[in-house]
C-alpha positions in Angstrom: 0.3 -0.1 0.0 1.4 3.5 -1.0 2.6 5.9 2.1 0.4 9.0 2.5 1.0 11.9 4.6 3.7 14.0 4.9 7.0 13.9 2.5 9.8 11.4 4.0 13.3 12.7 4.3 14.9 12.4 0.5 17.1 14.2 -1.7 14.0 16.3 -2.7 13.0 17.2 0.7 15.5 20.1 1.0 14.6 21.9 -2.1 11.1 21.3 -1.5 11.6 23.0 2.0 13.5 25.8 0.3 11.0 26.4 -2.1 8.0 26.4 0.4 10.2 29.0 2.4 10.9 31.2 -0.2 7.3 31.7 -0.9 6.4 32.0 3.0 9.4 34.6 3.2 8.4 36.7 0.1 4.6 36.7 1.1 4.8 37.2 4.9 8.2 38.4 5.6 10.7 37.0 8.2 8.4 37.4 11.2 5.3 36.5 9.8 6.7 33.0 8.4 6.7 30.2 10.6 8.9 26.9 10.7 5.6 25.1 11.1 3.7 26.6 8.3 6.9 26.1 5.8 6.9 22.6 6.8 3.3 22.1 6.4 3.5 23.8 2.8 6.2 21.6 1.7 4.6 18.3 3.2 7.4 17.6 5.7 7.3 17.5 9.5 8.9 20.6 11.3 11.8 18.4 12.5 13.0 18.0 8.9 13.2 21.6 8.6 15.4 21.7 11.7 17.2 18.7 10.6 18.4 20.2 7.2 18.7 24.1 8.1 19.1 24.1 12.2 17.2 27.4 12.6 14.6 29.9 11.0 17.8 32.1 10.7 19.6 29.7 8.7 16.7 28.7 6.9 16.1 32.4 5.7 20.0 32.7 4.6 20.0 29.5 2.6 16.5 30.9 1.0 17.8 34.1 -0.2 21.4 32.6 -1.2 22.9 35.2 1.2 26.7 35.8 0.3 27.5 35.9 3.9 26.2 35.1 7.3 25.7 38.4 9.2 26.9 36.6 12.6 30.2 36.0 10.9 31.2 39.7 10.8 28.4 42.0 12.4 30.2 41.2 16.0 33.7 42.4 14.7 32.1 45.8 13.4 30.2 46.6 16.8 32.3 44.8 19.3 34.9 47.6 19.6 32.2 50.2 20.3 30.9 53.0 18.3 34.0 54.6 17.3 34.9 53.6 14.0 31.9 51.9 13.5 31.3 53.5 10.1 34.9 52.5 8.8 34.6 49.2 9.9 31.0 48.6 8.1 32.8 49.8 4.8 35.7 47.9 5.4 33.4 44.6 5.7 31.2 45.4 2.9 34.4 45.8 0.5 35.7 42.8 2.0 32.8 40.8 1.1 32.6 42.4 -2.3 36.2 41.7 -3.1 36.1 38.1 -1.5 34.8 35.0 -3.5 31.3 35.7 -2.2 31.3 38.9 -4.1 29.8 37.2 -7.1 26.8 35.7 -5.2 26.6 39.3 -3.8 26.1 40.6 -7.2 23.9 37.8 -8.4 21.4 38.5 -5.3 21.3 42.1 -6.4 20.7 41.4 -10.1 18.1 39.1 -9.3 16.2 41.6 -7.0 16.2 43.9 -9.9 14.5 41.5 -12.1 12.1 39.6 -9.8 9.7 41.1 -7.5 10.0 38.1 -5.1 13.7 38.6 -5.0 13.6 42.2 -4.2 11.2 41.4 -1.4 13.7 38.5 0.2 16.8 41.0 -0.4 14.7 43.7 1.6 13.7 41.2 4.2 17.2 40.4 4.6 18.7 43.9 5.0 16.1 44.9 7.3 15.8 41.7 9.7 19.2 40.3 9.5 21.5 43.5 9.3 19.7 46.8 9.8 17.8 45.4 13.1 20.9 44.1 14.5 22.7 47.5 13.8 20.2 49.7 15.0 20.0 47.4 18.6 23.9 47.3 18.7 24.0 51.2 18.1 21.0 51.9 20.2 19.4 54.4 17.5 16.4 56.4 17.9 14.0 54.7 15.8 12.6 57.9 14.6 16.2 58.9 13.5 17.4 55.7 12.2 15.8 55.5 8.9 17.1 59.1 8.3 20.8 58.0 9.3 20.5 55.4 6.9 19.3 57.4 4.0 22.3 59.7 4.9 24.9 56.7 4.7 23.6 56.1 1.2 24.4 59.4 -0.2 28.1 58.5 0.5 27.7 55.3 -2.0 28.9 57.6 -5.2 32.3 58.3 -3.4 32.7 54.6 -2.3 31.9 53.6 -5.6 34.4 56.2 -7.4 37.3 55.3 -4.8 36.8 51.5 -5.4 35.6 50.9 -9.1 32.4 49.7 -8.0 29.6 50.9 -10.4 26.7 52.6 -9.1 23.6 53.3 -11.5 20.7 55.4 -9.9 17.5 54.6 -10.8 14.3 57.0 -10.4 11.5 55.3 -8.8 8.0 56.4 -7.2 8.8 56.7 -3.2 5.1 57.1 -2.7 4.5 53.6 -3.9 6.9 52.2 -1.6 5.5 54.4 1.3 2.0 53.0 0.4 3.6 49.2 0.2 5.0 49.4 3.5 2.2 51.0 5.1 4.5 54.2 5.9 4.6 57.7 5.2 7.2 60.5 4.3 9.0 62.0 6.9 8.0 65.5 5.6 4.4 64.9 6.7 5.2 64.0 10.2 6.0 67.2 12.4 8.3 65.2 14.7 10.4 63.3 11.7 10.3 66.4 9.6 11.9 68.5 12.1 14.8 66.4 12.6 15.2 65.6 8.9 15.3 69.4 7.5 17.8 69.8 10.6 20.1 67.0 9.3 20.1 68.1 5.6 21.0 71.7 6.5 23.9 70.3 8.8 25.1 68.0 6.0 24.6 70.8 3.1 26.8 73.2 5.6 29.4 70.3 5.9 29.8 70.0 2.1 29.3 73.7 1.2 26.4 73.4 -1.0 23.1 75.2 -0.5 20.0 73.7 1.2 16.6 75.2 -0.2 13.3 73.6 0.1 10.4 74.3 -2.6 7.8 76.5 -1.6 5.5 73.7 -1.8 6.9 70.4 0.0 6.4 67.7 -0.4 5.4 67.5 -4.2 3.9 65.0 -6.2 6.8 63.9 -8.4 4.8 61.2 -10.7 5.0 63.0 -13.6 9.1 63.7 -13.3 9.5 60.1 -12.6 7.8 59.1 -15.5 9.5 61.6 -17.5 12.8 60.3 -16.3 12.2 56.7 -16.9 11.0 57.6 -20.4 14.3 59.7 -20.9 16.3 56.7 -19.6 15.0 54.3 -22.1 14.7 56.4 -25.4 18.0 58.3 -24.8 20.2 56.8 -21.8 23.2 58.2 -22.8 22.0 61.6 -22.2 21.3 60.7 -18.6 24.3 60.9 -15.9 25.4 57.4 -15.1 
């Protein structure tokens, strides 16, 4: 008589678990997905998930094809203290990019650009495995943390220039991101807007540039975004890299 019920442990079991996990993490996020639900979707006992992957974190890293395990390098960044943490983080990034894992990291980013589910998994990886731990270690104000992360991103162009890493900026509709994540623009929230504007003015002064907000702010940039997207498609050489 043929056996029924959950899938036994065999060579296909690991792939079945990964496929179920990929769907669960993309749809419900890292926090919303459970080992039991993933096991049920894969048709296996939860014990088999632990047998193949150990923990939920390890299963998630295998699902996104993470180039490195954050536990292997984050302690080295934060244990010496907050002094010099920025430099250590950049060195860790460059170390991964220049290592054999760099090709995996590049493939992960390319996949995120091409596939929505890959983008969701990459976002979950960055938020739950790196940024959440960084925020905890640095004891950042939850209100200030997103703004500080944005300011760090402004340094990417200089990093690319010094290291030869190519960075191509892409226009996108930020309002759609806010809507998808249930968030709102910092400019619309008085407490966040005050600190955001103060930080922008501080950094503008630091770099010796003028910082002037338009008379109407924030603006609806949908038409501008569409124009940039059309220009990039029809005449990409006319736009800055």
